[in-house]
N, C-alpha and C positions, 0 to 999 in steps of 0.2 A: 741383098740378093740371097735367096735361099739356095743352098747346095742342091744339086739334082740327085735323084734317087733312082738309079738305073739298074742296080743289080743287088742280089742277095748272096750269090754263090761266087766262089773264086773263079769258076770258068767264065762267068760274065765279066768279072773284074779284069781278067786277063785280056778279054776281047776289047774292053774299054781302054786298057793301057796300050794295047797294040794300035788301036785307032788313034789315040792321042799322040803316040810316037810317030805315026805316019803323018800326022799334021805338024810334026816337028815341034811339039810343045817342049819347053825346057824340062830337064829331069827334075829340077827343084819343084816345078809346078805339079808334076805327077806325084811326087812324094807328099806334097801338102794337100793335094786335092783328094786323092783316093781315101785316106783315113777319114776325112771329113764326111765323105759320102757314106762310108760304112757306118759311122757313128749315129746316123739318123735313125736306123732301124733298131738300135739296141738300147736296152735299159742300163742304168748305172748300177754297178755291182758294189757291194760292201767290201771291206777289207777281208772279212772271213770268206766271202764268195770268191774273191780274187786269189786267195791262198789255195782254196780247193781247185780252182781253175788252173793255177800254176802247177799244182801237183799232177793234174791230169796231163798238162803239157809236158812236164819233165818225164813222166812215166810213159809217154806216148800212148795214152789210152784213146783209141779210136782210129779211124781210117785217116789217110792223108788229108782228105778234104775236111774231115771233122777237126783235125788238128789245126789246119789253116784257119778255120772259122773260130776256133778257141783262141788262137794267137791274135786274130783280128779283134775279137771281143776283148781280150786282155789289153791290147794296145789302145782301143777306143775308150777304155775306162781309166787310163792313167795318163798324167800329163807329161811323163818323161818321153822324149822323142825316140829313145831306143827301146822302150817298152819291154816286150818279151825277149829281145836280144840280150837283156841283162841276165837271163838265166844261163846263158852260154858264154858271154863275153863281158869283161868289166867295162866300166865307163872309160872313154878315151883309150881304148885298147889299141896297141900298136904291136903288130906281130914281130917286128924287128927288135923291139925293146922289151916287151912284156913276155913273161913265161905263163902261158895259159894253164899249165898243169897245176899251178898253185891257186887258181881261182875256183873255189868250190863253195859258193854261198848257199844258204838255206832258202827255201821258197819265201819264208817270212821276211828275210833280209832284202830279197829282190823286190817284193811287193812294197815294203816300207820305203825303199829307195825310190821306186817308181812313183809312189804316191806323194813323197815329200819334195819332188822336183818342182822348182819354181821357175817358169820360163822368164826370160828377159823381156820386159815390156818397153816398147819404144814410145 
């Protein structure tokens, strides 16, 4: 079954999420479904392009909507489930146990970690 392609902007994505929540879809289904829909419109980026995109994300270059689109583009091009969140939080981050002030990776480290992720296959 092909994933549906209903939106290109975050405003449309938010409407779809609200609609699916109203239908009482489980949260896990929402988190699995939305990135798949987003990925259909976008080309695959090289490591160099992901690093450039990561720099733009970290430096907040653009409007809020443009940053959301950049984050979605980054997330759709890496297999890591945390994707762009790795710029701000380490893997398996626990606010009660971890000190976030010591986490300061470079964009290259984040891109390499996100690209090297191997999902568990069942």
